[in-house]
C-alpha positions in Angstrom: -0.1 0.1 -0.1 2.6 2.2 1.1 4.5 1.8 -2.2 1.4 2.4 -4.3 0.7 5.6 -2.6 4.8 6.5 -3.1 3.9 5.8 -6.8 1.2 8.3 -7.0 3.0 10.9 -5.2 5.9 10.6 -7.9 3.4 10.5 -10.8 1.6 13.5 -9.7 4.8 15.6 -8.2 6.3 14.9 -11.9 3.6 17.3 -13.3 4.0 20.0 -10.8 6.1 23.0 -11.0 9.1 22.4 -7.9 7.9 24.0 -4.7 10.4 26.0 -3.4 8.1 27.8 -0.6 5.7 27.1 1.9 2.3 27.3 0.4 -0.9 28.4 2.2 -4.1 25.7 1.8 -6.1 27.0 -1.1 -6.7 26.7 -4.7 -10.4 26.0 -4.9 -12.9 23.6 -3.7 -11.6 20.3 -4.6 -7.7 21.3 -3.6 -9.6 22.9 0.1 -10.8 19.4 1.0 -7.9 17.6 0.0 -6.1 19.8 2.2 -8.5 19.2 5.1 -8.5 15.6 4.3 -4.8 16.1 4.8 -5.4 17.9 8.1 -7.1 15.0 9.4 -4.8 12.3 8.5 -2.0 14.0 9.7 -4.1 14.3 13.2 -4.7 10.5 12.7 -1.0 10.2 12.2 0.0 12.1 15.7 -2.4 10.1 17.7 -0.9 7.0 16.7 2.6 7.9 17.0 2.7 7.1 21.1 0.8 3.7 20.2 4.1 2.7 18.2 6.5 4.0 20.5 4.8 2.1 23.2 5.1 -1.1 21.0 1.1 -1.6 20.9 0.8 -1.2 17.3 3.0 -2.3 14.4 4.8 0.7 12.7 3.3 0.4 9.4 -0.2 1.9 10.0 2.0 5.1 10.7 4.0 4.9 7.8 0.9 4.7 5.5 -0.6 7.5 7.4 2.6 9.4 6.6 2.6 8.8 3.1 -1.1 9.1 2.5 -0.7 12.9 4.2 1.8 13.2 1.7 -0.1 12.0 -1.3 -2.7 14.4 -0.3 -0.6 17.3 -0.1 0.7 16.8 -3.9 -2.8 15.9 -5.0 -4.1 19.1 -3.5 -1.2 21.0 -5.7 -2.3 18.9 -8.8 -6.0 19.9 -8.4 -5.1 23.6 -8.0 -2.9 23.7 -11.0 -5.6 21.3 -12.8 -8.1 23.9 -12.5 -6.2 26.4 -13.4 -6.0 28.4 -10.2 -2.4 29.7 -8.5 -1.1 28.8 -5.1 -0.9 31.2 -2.4 2.5 31.4 -1.0 3.0 32.1 2.2 5.5 35.3 3.5 6.6 35.5 7.0 5.8 38.9 8.7 8.3 40.4 11.5 5.9 42.1 13.2 2.9 39.8 15.2 0.3 42.5 14.5 0.3 42.2 10.8 -1.7 39.9 8.9 -0.2 36.9 6.9 1.2 38.1 3.6 0.4 36.2 0.5 1.9 36.5 -2.8 -0.9 35.7 -5.0 -4.6 37.2 -4.3 -7.3 34.8 -2.9 -8.2 32.6 -5.7 -10.9 32.8 -8.3 -12.5 29.4 -8.3 -12.2 28.6 -12.3 -14.5 25.6 -12.0 
């Protein structure tokens, strides 16, 4: 299962520009849903790590969830590109009172 996820990750990622900066989850409805699914997957991964550390479960579920969250991230990027939307780039702000700065304005859903 993990090997198949890795194959899909490589397949979709090969069709995307290299990621050189952090992105803010965005890009349209499909992409947004994939980002939410990834967040849920990461939460599940964090919850089973203590079980793995205490030898209560095998490490394979943790590996699978880790690769699944990577796949969901790449799939969200792919959906953004496929729908003709742009990724929003995160820029760190120096002043806590400033809002998050993004390179691109909020997306226009073209679907």
